[in-house]
A tleap script that builds the chain and sets N, CA, C and O, in Angstrom:
source leaprc.protein.ff14SB
mol = sequence {
  NMET LYS ILE LYS PHE ILE ILE ALA SER ILE
  LEU SER ILE ILE LEU THR THR THR ALA VAL
  SER ALA GLN THR LYS SER ALA PRO LYS THR
  GLU SER VAL LYS ILE TRP GLY ASN CYS GLY
  MET CYS LYS THR THR ILE GLU LYS ALA ALA
  LYS ASP ALA GLY ALA THR THR ALA VAL TRP
  ASN LYS THR THR LYS MET LEU LYS ILE THR
  TYR LEU GLU SER ALA THR SER ASN ALA LYS
  ILE GLN GLU LYS ILE ALA SER VAL GLY TYR
  ASP THR LYS ASP LEU THR ALA PRO ASP ALA
  VAL TYR ASN GLU LEU PRO GLU CYS CYS GLN
  TYR GLU ARG LYS ALA ALA LYS LYS LYS LEU
  ILE ILE ASP GLN CLEU
}
set mol.1.N position { 309.828 165.102 -28.009 }
set mol.1.CA position { 310.651 166.239 -27.758 }
set mol.1.C position { 310.770 166.880 -26.602 }
set mol.1.O position { 311.870 167.185 -26.140 }
set mol.2.N position { 309.469 167.188 -25.936 }
set mol.2.CA position { 309.355 167.752 -24.736 }
set mol.2.C position { 309.842 166.977 -23.519 }
set mol.2.O position { 310.389 167.475 -22.535 }
set mol.3.N position { 309.582 165.757 -23.708 }
set mol.3.CA position { 310.342 164.875 -22.556 }
set mol.3.C position { 311.934 164.945 -22.469 }
set mol.3.O position { 312.588 164.943 -21.426 }
set mol.4.N position { 312.407 165.004 -23.719 }
set mol.4.CA position { 314.127 165.088 -23.752 }
set mol.4.C position { 314.360 166.329 -23.344 }
set mol.4.O position { 315.402 166.419 -22.695 }
set mol.5.N position { 313.633 167.553 -23.519 }
set mol.5.CA position { 313.864 168.842 -22.933 }
set mol.5.C position { 313.736 168.943 -21.421 }
set mol.5.O position { 314.562 169.576 -20.764 }
set mol.6.N position { 312.601 168.259 -20.818 }
set mol.6.CA position { 312.379 168.179 -19.401 }
set mol.6.C position { 313.722 167.520 -18.765 }
set mol.6.O position { 314.358 168.041 -17.849 }
set mol.7.N position { 314.053 166.282 -19.401 }
set mol.7.CA position { 314.966 165.527 -18.805 }
set mol.7.C position { 316.337 166.343 -18.829 }
set mol.7.O position { 317.044 166.445 -17.827 }
set mol.8.N position { 316.636 166.889 -20.008 }
set mol.8.CA position { 317.771 167.798 -20.076 }
set mol.8.C position { 317.969 168.917 -18.864 }
set mol.8.O position { 318.986 169.065 -18.187 }
set mol.9.N position { 316.906 169.557 -18.784 }
set mol.9.CA position { 316.690 170.703 -17.943 }
set mol.9.C position { 316.843 170.139 -16.448 }
set mol.9.O position { 317.500 170.821 -15.662 }
set mol.10.N position { 316.305 168.999 -16.034 }
set mol.10.CA position { 316.319 168.427 -14.605 }
set mol.10.C position { 317.906 168.124 -14.644 }
set mol.10.O position { 318.596 168.714 -13.812 }
set mol.11.N position { 318.427 167.389 -15.404 }
set mol.11.CA position { 319.874 167.055 -15.204 }
set mol.11.C position { 320.837 168.227 -15.275 }
set mol.11.O position { 321.949 168.076 -14.768 }
set mol.12.N position { 320.519 169.396 -15.861 }
set mol.12.CA position { 321.199 170.413 -16.023 }
set mol.12.C position { 321.238 171.161 -14.549 }
set mol.12.O position { 322.295 171.631 -14.129 }
set mol.13.N position { 320.106 171.231 -13.857 }
set mol.13.CA position { 319.822 171.682 -12.548 }
set mol.13.C position { 320.683 170.946 -11.352 }
set mol.13.O position { 321.326 171.433 -10.422 }
set mol.14.N position { 320.441 169.585 -11.740 }
set mol.14.CA position { 321.195 168.627 -10.765 }
set mol.14.C position { 322.661 169.019 -10.735 }
set mol.14.O position { 323.239 169.418 -9.725 }
set mol.15.N position { 323.242 168.862 -12.008 }
set mol.15.CA position { 324.624 169.335 -12.176 }
set mol.15.C position { 325.009 170.466 -11.806 }
set mol.15.O position { 326.137 170.485 -11.312 }
set mol.16.N position { 324.393 171.551 -11.878 }
set mol.16.CA position { 324.816 172.887 -11.379 }
set mol.16.C position { 324.565 173.001 -9.897 }
set mol.16.O position { 325.255 173.781 -9.240 }
set mol.17.N position { 323.692 172.327 -9.366 }
set mol.17.CA position { 323.584 172.361 -7.848 }
set mol.17.C position { 324.731 171.511 -7.224 }
set mol.17.O position { 325.363 171.926 -6.253 }
set mol.18.N position { 324.984 170.304 -7.813 }
set mol.18.CA position { 326.133 169.616 -7.221 }
set mol.18.C position { 327.634 170.448 -7.355 }
set mol.18.O position { 328.518 170.447 -6.499 }
set mol.19.N position { 327.658 171.085 -8.544 }
set mol.19.CA position { 328.968 171.769 -8.530 }
set mol.19.C position { 329.049 172.835 -7.693 }
set mol.19.O position { 330.112 172.989 -7.092 }
set mol.20.N position { 328.028 173.722 -7.496 }
set mol.20.CA position { 328.173 174.850 -6.520 }
set mol.20.C position { 328.234 174.297 -5.248 }
set mol.20.O position { 328.942 174.931 -4.465 }
set mol.21.N position { 327.620 173.155 -4.753 }
set mol.21.CA position { 327.597 172.592 -3.518 }
set mol.21.C position { 329.085 172.231 -3.257 }
set mol.21.O position { 329.602 172.498 -2.172 }
set mol.22.N position { 329.809 171.587 -4.315 }
set mol.22.CA position { 331.154 171.129 -4.087 }
set mol.22.C position { 332.110 172.253 -4.092 }
set mol.22.O position { 333.143 172.100 -3.440 }
set mol.23.N position { 331.934 173.295 -4.691 }
set mol.23.CA position { 332.793 174.335 -4.400 }
set mol.23.C position { 332.756 175.076 -3.302 }
set mol.23.O position { 333.774 175.653 -2.921 }
set mol.24.N position { 331.531 175.173 -2.606 }
set mol.24.CA position { 331.324 175.754 -1.422 }
set mol.24.C position { 332.051 174.926 -0.238 }
set mol.24.O position { 332.720 175.467 0.643 }
set mol.25.N position { 331.851 173.702 -0.332 }
set mol.25.CA position { 332.393 172.856 0.715 }
set mol.25.C position { 334.095 172.825 0.718 }
set mol.25.O position { 334.801 172.781 1.726 }
set mol.26.N position { 334.492 172.856 -0.511 }
set mol.26.CA position { 335.955 172.551 -0.748 }
set mol.26.C position { 336.644 174.124 -0.742 }
set mol.26.O position { 337.874 174.167 -0.788 }
set mol.27.N position { 336.069 175.101 -0.699 }
set mol.27.CA position { 336.735 176.295 -0.759 }
set mol.27.C position { 337.531 176.701 0.475 }
set mol.27.O position { 336.969 176.796 1.566 }
set mol.28.N position { 338.927 176.959 0.307 }
set mol.28.CA position { 339.565 177.241 1.516 }
set mol.28.C position { 339.048 178.601 2.134 }
set mol.28.O position { 338.767 179.651 1.555 }
set mol.29.N position { 339.004 178.278 3.482 }
set mol.29.CA position { 338.755 179.745 4.474 }
set mol.29.C position { 339.940 180.042 4.930 }
set mol.29.O position { 340.729 179.167 5.284 }
set mol.30.N position { 340.232 181.435 4.980 }
set mol.30.CA position { 341.303 182.109 5.639 }
set mol.30.C position { 340.934 183.067 6.732 }
set mol.30.O position { 340.090 183.929 6.485 }
set mol.31.N position { 341.510 182.996 7.962 }
set mol.31.CA position { 340.993 183.665 9.152 }
set mol.31.C position { 342.440 184.107 9.834 }
set mol.31.O position { 343.512 183.579 9.538 }
set mol.32.N position { 342.295 185.020 10.662 }
set mol.32.CA position { 343.439 185.410 11.464 }
set mol.32.C position { 343.055 185.343 13.174 }
set mol.32.O position { 342.026 185.879 13.585 }
set mol.33.N position { 343.859 184.736 13.959 }
set mol.33.CA position { 343.433 184.515 15.290 }
set mol.33.C position { 344.656 184.959 16.142 }
set mol.33.O position { 345.799 184.757 15.731 }
set mol.34.N position { 344.430 185.513 17.226 }
set mol.34.CA position { 345.610 185.973 18.278 }
set mol.34.C position { 346.134 184.998 18.848 }
set mol.34.O position { 345.306 184.329 19.467 }
set mol.35.N position { 347.484 184.518 18.918 }
set mol.35.CA position { 348.084 183.523 19.629 }
set mol.35.C position { 349.412 184.205 20.260 }
set mol.35.O position { 350.332 184.691 19.604 }
set mol.36.N position { 349.313 184.135 21.727 }
set mol.36.CA position { 350.630 184.593 22.322 }
set mol.36.C position { 351.619 183.818 22.332 }
set mol.36.O position { 351.478 182.605 22.493 }
set mol.37.N position { 352.862 184.431 22.148 }
set mol.37.CA position { 354.155 183.865 22.164 }
set mol.37.C position { 355.363 184.811 21.987 }
set mol.37.O position { 355.067 186.002 21.883 }
set mol.38.N position { 356.697 184.484 21.934 }
set mol.38.CA position { 357.613 185.361 21.914 }
set mol.38.C position { 358.530 185.436 20.771 }
set mol.38.O position { 358.862 186.503 20.255 }
set mol.39.N position { 358.961 184.201 20.361 }
set mol.39.CA position { 360.258 184.078 19.612 }
set mol.39.C position { 360.102 183.016 18.327 }
set mol.39.O position { 359.145 182.294 18.048 }
set mol.40.N position { 361.102 183.145 17.796 }
set mol.40.CA position { 361.119 182.199 16.488 }
set mol.40.C position { 360.717 180.662 16.844 }
set mol.40.O position { 360.037 179.981 16.076 }
set mol.41.N position { 361.181 180.218 18.017 }
set mol.41.CA position { 360.895 178.960 18.548 }
set mol.41.C position { 359.304 178.564 18.498 }
set mol.41.O position { 358.733 177.557 18.081 }
set mol.42.N position { 358.711 180.067 19.245 }
set mol.42.CA position { 357.257 179.848 19.297 }
set mol.42.C position { 356.699 179.781 17.892 }
set mol.42.O position { 355.925 178.864 17.615 }
set mol.43.N position { 357.028 180.671 16.994 }
set mol.43.CA position { 356.605 180.597 15.559 }
set mol.43.C position { 356.560 179.250 15.035 }
set mol.43.O position { 355.551 178.835 14.465 }
set mol.44.N position { 357.630 178.519 15.199 }
set mol.44.CA position { 357.847 177.219 14.609 }
set mol.44.C position { 356.706 176.185 15.268 }
set mol.44.O position { 356.007 175.411 14.613 }
set mol.45.N position { 356.690 176.326 16.450 }
set mol.45.CA position { 355.766 175.299 17.321 }
set mol.45.C position { 354.281 175.624 16.939 }
set mol.45.O position { 353.496 174.717 16.663 }
set mol.46.N position { 353.898 177.024 16.932 }
set mol.46.CA position { 352.527 177.442 16.650 }
set mol.46.C position { 352.046 177.192 15.371 }
set mol.46.O position { 350.858 176.912 15.213 }
set mol.47.N position { 352.919 177.267 14.323 }
set mol.47.CA position { 352.669 176.967 12.862 }
set mol.47.C position { 352.497 175.564 12.824 }
set mol.47.O position { 351.482 175.109 12.297 }
set mol.48.N position { 353.380 174.794 13.328 }
set mol.48.CA position { 353.277 173.368 13.127 }
set mol.48.C position { 351.924 172.654 13.933 }
set mol.48.O position { 351.300 171.715 13.439 }
set mol.49.N position { 351.658 173.151 14.993 }
set mol.49.CA position { 350.481 172.863 15.634 }
set mol.49.C position { 349.240 173.005 14.734 }
set mol.49.O position { 348.374 172.133 14.652 }
set mol.50.N position { 349.221 174.291 13.997 }
set mol.50.CA position { 348.080 174.741 13.294 }
set mol.50.C position { 347.856 173.615 12.077 }
set mol.50.O position { 346.775 173.188 11.669 }
set mol.51.N position { 349.139 173.278 11.640 }
set mol.51.CA position { 349.090 172.416 10.352 }
set mol.51.C position { 348.822 170.851 10.777 }
set mol.51.O position { 348.277 170.032 10.038 }
set mol.52.N position { 349.245 170.618 11.941 }
set mol.52.CA position { 348.872 169.279 12.621 }
set mol.52.C position { 347.271 169.266 12.712 }
set mol.52.O position { 346.612 168.283 12.373 }
set mol.53.N position { 346.720 170.437 13.195 }
set mol.53.CA position { 345.333 170.346 13.299 }
set mol.53.C position { 344.528 170.398 11.921 }
set mol.53.O position { 343.311 170.225 11.995 }
set mol.54.N position { 345.040 170.596 10.812 }
set mol.54.CA position { 344.552 170.625 9.464 }
set mol.54.C position { 344.577 171.869 8.831 }
set mol.54.O position { 343.942 172.015 7.787 }
set mol.55.N position { 345.255 172.837 9.339 }
set mol.55.CA position { 345.435 174.029 8.505 }
set mol.55.C position { 346.287 173.726 7.364 }
set mol.55.O position { 347.262 172.985 7.494 }
set mol.56.N position { 345.887 174.404 5.956 }
set mol.56.CA position { 346.804 173.997 4.957 }
set mol.56.C position { 348.042 175.040 4.813 }
set mol.56.O position { 349.067 174.822 4.167 }
set mol.57.N position { 347.720 176.284 5.586 }
set mol.57.CA position { 348.718 177.198 5.594 }
set mol.57.C position { 348.599 177.808 6.961 }
set mol.57.O position { 347.504 177.957 7.503 }
set mol.58.N position { 349.863 178.197 7.572 }
set mol.58.CA position { 349.798 178.863 8.880 }
set mol.58.C position { 351.106 179.896 9.215 }
set mol.58.O position { 352.241 179.449 9.379 }
set mol.59.N position { 350.854 181.012 9.276 }
set mol.59.CA position { 351.899 181.977 9.434 }
set mol.59.C position { 351.730 182.908 10.446 }
set mol.59.O position { 350.980 183.878 10.330 }
set mol.60.N position { 352.511 182.618 11.617 }
set mol.60.CA position { 352.422 183.509 12.866 }
set mol.60.C position { 353.317 184.802 12.914 }
set mol.60.O position { 354.503 184.597 12.658 }
set mol.61.N position { 352.979 186.016 13.179 }
set mol.61.CA position { 353.720 187.184 13.188 }
set mol.61.C position { 354.076 187.481 14.597 }
set mol.61.O position { 353.216 187.815 15.413 }
set mol.62.N position { 355.403 187.358 14.910 }
set mol.62.CA position { 355.912 187.669 16.235 }
set mol.62.C position { 355.399 188.811 16.949 }
set mol.62.O position { 354.943 188.809 18.092 }
set mol.63.N position { 355.542 189.968 16.017 }
set mol.63.CA position { 355.156 191.250 16.519 }
set mol.63.C position { 353.690 191.440 16.719 }
set mol.63.O position { 353.365 192.057 17.733 }
set mol.64.N position { 352.749 191.011 15.919 }
set mol.64.CA position { 351.616 191.387 16.121 }
set mol.64.C position { 350.691 190.249 17.024 }
set mol.64.O position { 349.607 190.480 17.560 }
set mol.65.N position { 351.388 189.052 17.028 }
set mol.65.CA position { 350.847 187.995 17.719 }
set mol.65.C position { 349.534 187.206 16.832 }
set mol.65.O position { 348.730 186.414 17.323 }
set mol.66.N position { 349.578 187.640 15.502 }
set mol.66.CA position { 348.736 187.126 14.843 }
set mol.66.C position { 348.936 186.049 13.908 }
set mol.66.O position { 349.908 186.127 13.157 }
set mol.67.N position { 348.014 184.859 13.824 }
set mol.67.CA position { 348.286 183.651 13.149 }
set mol.67.C position { 347.482 183.743 12.112 }
set mol.67.O position { 346.309 183.895 12.453 }
set mol.68.N position { 347.672 183.707 10.895 }
set mol.68.CA position { 346.960 183.629 9.530 }
set mol.68.C position { 346.842 182.298 9.166 }
set mol.68.O position { 347.833 181.708 8.737 }
set mol.69.N position { 345.671 181.687 9.286 }
set mol.69.CA position { 345.326 180.099 8.859 }
set mol.69.C position { 344.511 180.235 7.583 }
set mol.69.O position { 343.694 181.136 7.388 }
set mol.70.N position { 344.836 179.161 6.646 }
set mol.70.CA position { 343.846 178.887 5.788 }
set mol.70.C position { 343.529 177.301 5.859 }
set mol.70.O position { 344.418 176.462 6.006 }
set mol.71.N position { 342.360 177.038 5.756 }
set mol.71.CA position { 341.997 175.554 6.048 }
set mol.71.C position { 340.821 175.199 5.126 }
set mol.71.O position { 340.235 176.115 4.549 }
set mol.72.N position { 340.488 174.084 4.974 }
set mol.72.CA position { 339.244 173.534 4.541 }
set mol.72.C position { 338.087 173.215 5.596 }
set mol.72.O position { 338.229 172.280 6.383 }
set mol.73.N position { 337.029 173.949 5.598 }
set mol.73.CA position { 336.227 173.549 6.526 }
set mol.73.C position { 335.577 172.156 6.664 }
set mol.73.O position { 334.939 171.796 7.654 }
set mol.74.N position { 335.807 171.422 5.576 }
set mol.74.CA position { 335.517 169.860 5.487 }
set mol.74.C position { 336.377 169.209 6.343 }
set mol.74.O position { 336.005 168.182 6.910 }
set mol.75.N position { 337.678 169.751 6.545 }
set mol.75.CA position { 338.655 169.149 7.172 }
set mol.75.C position { 338.995 169.550 8.797 }
set mol.75.O position { 339.516 168.798 9.621 }
set mol.76.N position { 338.659 170.605 8.961 }
set mol.76.CA position { 339.018 171.243 10.243 }
set mol.76.C position { 338.094 172.417 10.630 }
set mol.76.O position { 337.082 172.699 9.988 }
set mol.77.N position { 338.508 173.071 11.712 }
set mol.77.CA position { 337.843 174.308 12.065 }
set mol.77.C position { 338.737 175.388 12.844 }
set mol.77.O position { 339.721 174.978 13.458 }
set mol.78.N position { 338.465 176.586 12.840 }
set mol.78.CA position { 339.292 177.449 13.554 }
set mol.78.C position { 339.191 176.973 15.096 }
set mol.78.O position { 340.218 177.099 15.763 }
set mol.79.N position { 338.107 176.468 15.683 }
set mol.79.CA position { 338.253 175.953 16.989 }
set mol.79.C position { 339.244 174.727 17.182 }
set mol.79.O position { 340.047 174.755 18.114 }
set mol.80.N position { 339.202 173.837 16.459 }
set mol.80.CA position { 340.096 172.706 16.303 }
set mol.80.C position { 341.632 173.138 16.291 }
set mol.80.O position { 342.474 172.521 16.943 }
set mol.81.N position { 341.912 174.179 15.546 }
set mol.81.CA position { 343.099 174.639 15.304 }
set mol.81.C position { 343.621 175.325 16.641 }
set mol.81.O position { 344.693 175.035 17.173 }
set mol.82.N position { 342.738 176.255 17.105 }
set mol.82.CA position { 343.064 176.709 18.614 }
set mol.82.C position { 343.313 175.584 19.721 }
set mol.82.O position { 344.215 175.563 20.558 }
set mol.83.N position { 342.469 174.818 19.555 }
set mol.83.CA position { 342.600 173.574 20.728 }
set mol.83.C position { 343.968 173.135 20.616 }
set mol.83.O position { 344.697 173.030 21.602 }
set mol.84.N position { 344.346 172.868 19.401 }
set mol.84.CA position { 345.699 172.045 19.180 }
set mol.84.C position { 346.886 173.173 19.594 }
set mol.84.O position { 347.913 172.840 20.187 }
set mol.85.N position { 346.648 174.267 19.274 }
set mol.85.CA position { 347.801 175.172 19.438 }
set mol.85.C position { 347.790 175.471 21.277 }
set mol.85.O position { 348.820 175.632 21.931 }
set mol.86.N position { 346.739 175.486 21.706 }
set mol.86.CA position { 346.498 175.541 23.324 }
set mol.86.C position { 347.085 174.274 24.011 }
set mol.86.O position { 347.563 174.292 25.145 }
set mol.87.N position { 347.002 173.124 23.182 }
set mol.87.CA position { 347.498 171.945 23.732 }
set mol.87.C position { 349.244 171.713 23.846 }
set mol.87.O position { 349.814 170.841 24.502 }
set mol.88.N position { 349.831 172.716 23.046 }
set mol.88.CA position { 351.314 172.624 23.090 }
set mol.88.C position { 351.801 173.759 23.934 }
set mol.88.O position { 353.001 174.011 24.043 }
set mol.89.N position { 350.845 174.451 24.538 }
set mol.89.CA position { 351.265 175.618 25.535 }
set mol.89.C position { 351.049 177.092 25.229 }
set mol.89.O position { 351.544 178.002 25.893 }
set mol.90.N position { 350.294 177.242 24.204 }
set mol.90.CA position { 350.249 178.880 23.527 }
set mol.90.C position { 348.744 179.281 23.980 }
set mol.90.O position { 347.773 178.590 23.672 }
set mol.91.N position { 348.669 180.293 24.632 }
set mol.91.CA position { 347.179 180.969 24.805 }
set mol.91.C position { 346.737 181.373 23.596 }
set mol.91.O position { 347.568 181.917 22.869 }
set mol.92.N position { 345.526 181.230 23.163 }
set mol.92.CA position { 344.839 181.630 21.900 }
set mol.92.C position { 343.725 182.734 22.311 }
set mol.92.O position { 343.381 182.989 23.466 }
set mol.93.N position { 343.254 183.310 21.181 }
set mol.93.CA position { 342.113 184.379 21.568 }
set mol.93.C position { 341.139 183.698 22.550 }
set mol.93.O position { 340.853 184.233 23.621 }
set mol.94.N position { 340.600 182.425 22.143 }
set mol.94.CA position { 339.668 181.923 22.991 }
set mol.94.C position { 340.041 181.056 23.890 }
set mol.94.O position { 339.125 180.880 24.693 }
set mol.95.N position { 341.119 180.330 24.163 }
set mol.95.CA position { 341.368 179.287 24.935 }
set mol.95.C position { 342.900 179.708 25.655 }
set mol.95.O position { 343.749 180.389 25.080 }
set mol.96.N position { 343.036 179.143 27.031 }
set mol.96.CA position { 344.054 179.345 27.776 }
set mol.96.C position { 344.725 177.893 27.729 }
set mol.96.O position { 344.026 176.888 27.851 }
set mol.97.N position { 346.068 177.828 27.551 }
set mol.97.CA position { 346.760 176.662 27.359 }
set mol.97.C position { 346.753 176.045 28.952 }
set mol.97.O position { 346.701 176.734 29.972 }
set mol.98.N position { 346.813 174.737 28.890 }
set mol.98.CA position { 347.012 174.233 30.588 }
set mol.98.C position { 348.338 174.739 31.216 }
set mol.98.O position { 349.362 174.856 30.543 }
set mol.99.N position { 348.277 175.004 32.405 }
set mol.99.CA position { 349.496 175.613 33.070 }
set mol.99.C position { 350.478 174.623 33.179 }
set mol.99.O position { 351.636 175.035 33.256 }
set mol.100.N position { 350.280 173.338 33.205 }
set mol.100.CA position { 351.322 172.264 33.215 }
set mol.100.C position { 352.058 172.260 31.808 }
set mol.100.O position { 353.282 172.152 31.731 }
set mol.101.N position { 351.380 172.362 30.899 }
set mol.101.CA position { 351.994 172.589 29.440 }
set mol.101.C position { 352.823 173.887 29.173 }
set mol.101.O position { 353.938 173.968 28.659 }
set mol.102.N position { 352.089 174.794 29.600 }
set mol.102.CA position { 352.880 176.228 29.485 }
set mol.102.C position { 354.092 176.391 30.280 }
set mol.102.O position { 355.097 176.954 29.845 }
set mol.103.N position { 353.991 175.909 31.420 }
set mol.103.CA position { 355.170 175.801 32.380 }
set mol.103.C position { 356.504 174.798 31.657 }
set mol.103.O position { 357.663 174.943 32.045 }
set mol.104.N position { 356.216 174.039 30.837 }
set mol.104.CA position { 357.128 173.201 30.242 }
set mol.104.C position { 357.796 173.920 28.844 }
set mol.104.O position { 358.650 173.351 28.164 }
set mol.105.N position { 357.350 175.028 28.597 }
set mol.105.CA position { 357.716 175.732 27.434 }
set mol.105.C position { 359.278 176.246 27.897 }
set mol.105.O position { 359.561 176.461 29.075 }
set mol.106.N position { 360.095 176.381 26.942 }
set mol.106.CA position { 361.486 176.979 27.155 }
set mol.106.C position { 361.268 178.283 27.594 }
set mol.106.O position { 360.276 178.889 27.188 }
set mol.107.N position { 362.199 178.896 28.510 }
set mol.107.CA position { 362.098 180.070 29.096 }
set mol.107.C position { 361.811 181.208 28.068 }
set mol.107.O position { 360.937 182.046 28.289 }
set mol.108.N position { 362.563 181.211 26.952 }
set mol.108.CA position { 362.411 182.393 25.964 }
set mol.108.C position { 360.828 182.175 25.282 }
set mol.108.O position { 360.359 183.025 24.524 }
set mol.109.N position { 360.188 181.105 25.604 }
set mol.109.CA position { 358.705 181.170 25.039 }
set mol.109.C position { 357.652 181.424 26.111 }
set mol.109.O position { 356.440 181.436 25.895 }
set mol.110.N position { 358.236 181.625 27.282 }
set mol.110.CA position { 357.044 181.867 28.338 }
set mol.110.C position { 356.712 183.393 28.167 }
set mol.110.O position { 357.581 184.263 28.214 }
set mol.111.N position { 355.420 183.632 27.970 }
set mol.111.CA position { 355.185 184.994 27.808 }
set mol.111.C position { 354.146 185.556 28.958 }
set mol.111.O position { 353.730 184.742 29.782 }
set mol.112.N position { 353.795 186.682 29.017 }
set mol.112.CA position { 352.723 187.297 30.072 }
set mol.112.C position { 351.643 186.747 29.568 }
set mol.112.O position { 351.287 186.987 28.415 }
set mol.113.N position { 350.883 185.808 30.504 }
set mol.113.CA position { 349.600 185.176 30.124 }
set mol.113.C position { 348.610 186.254 30.515 }
set mol.113.O position { 348.721 187.135 31.368 }
set mol.114.N position { 347.455 185.928 29.554 }
set mol.114.CA position { 346.213 186.723 29.772 }
set mol.114.C position { 345.573 186.593 30.944 }
set mol.114.O position { 345.003 187.527 31.508 }
set mol.115.N position { 345.646 185.209 31.451 }
set mol.115.CA position { 345.050 184.871 32.693 }
set mol.115.C position { 345.772 185.754 33.873 }
set mol.115.O position { 345.148 186.360 34.744 }
set mol.116.N position { 347.079 185.720 33.754 }
set mol.116.CA position { 347.847 186.626 34.686 }
set mol.116.C position { 347.474 187.911 34.648 }
set mol.116.O position { 347.303 188.426 35.753 }
set mol.117.N position { 347.301 188.561 33.733 }
set mol.117.CA position { 346.875 189.917 33.665 }
set mol.117.C position { 345.443 190.107 34.205 }
set mol.117.O position { 345.212 191.136 34.841 }
set mol.118.N position { 344.496 189.236 34.014 }
set mol.118.CA position { 343.248 189.444 34.801 }
set mol.118.C position { 343.463 189.180 36.201 }
set mol.118.O position { 342.817 189.831 37.022 }
set mol.119.N position { 344.256 188.345 36.562 }
set mol.119.CA position { 344.467 188.156 37.952 }
set mol.119.C position { 345.092 189.316 38.585 }
set mol.119.O position { 344.770 189.674 39.719 }
set mol.120.N position { 346.017 189.942 37.851 }
set mol.120.CA position { 346.684 191.188 38.320 }
set mol.120.C position { 345.748 192.325 38.606 }
set mol.120.O position { 345.920 193.049 39.586 }
set mol.121.N position { 344.718 192.496 37.727 }
set mol.121.CA position { 343.739 193.489 37.899 }
set mol.121.C position { 342.872 193.220 39.019 }
set mol.121.O position { 342.397 194.157 39.661 }
set mol.122.N position { 342.628 192.029 39.305 }
set mol.122.CA position { 341.781 191.705 40.563 }
set mol.122.C position { 342.546 192.338 41.682 }
set mol.122.O position { 342.154 193.209 42.458 }
set mol.123.N position { 343.836 191.678 41.618 }
set mol.123.CA position { 344.578 192.041 42.981 }
set mol.123.C position { 344.823 193.389 43.125 }
set mol.123.O position { 345.237 193.597 44.266 }
set mol.124.N position { 344.746 194.442 42.439 }
set mol.124.CA position { 344.871 195.781 42.624 }
set mol.124.C position { 343.654 196.393 43.037 }
set mol.124.O position { 343.719 197.523 43.520 }
set mol.125.N position { 342.387 195.736 42.905 }
set mol.125.CA position { 341.195 196.325 43.387 }
set mol.125.C position { 340.999 196.238 44.697 }
set mol.125.O position { 339.988 196.723 45.203 }
savepdb mol mol.pdb
quit
């Protein structure tokens, strides 16, 4: 009788640990990140890039420049999503898009870049 109780207890612990671990790994994570852009076309491109990088949802606000993303950490990361967005021409909180890609954006999508702001401040000194 004691052996059955011990085996049942061990199985219960293993199943509980596995279930908690699975829930932690698959729980969606929601974050916001600043992405520079100007217009509705920017919104479409930014949101598509985020989803292409693994975000399950992506909503960019043109006024605040904030992108709200939800993703599974087992599938992607905030850094990977930002890398993808920068690769299509948009500066993020942590990354600056390559100049060549930014320069190919439609004129309405070209915004005042954070690197340009830094350069301007240095020029004024």
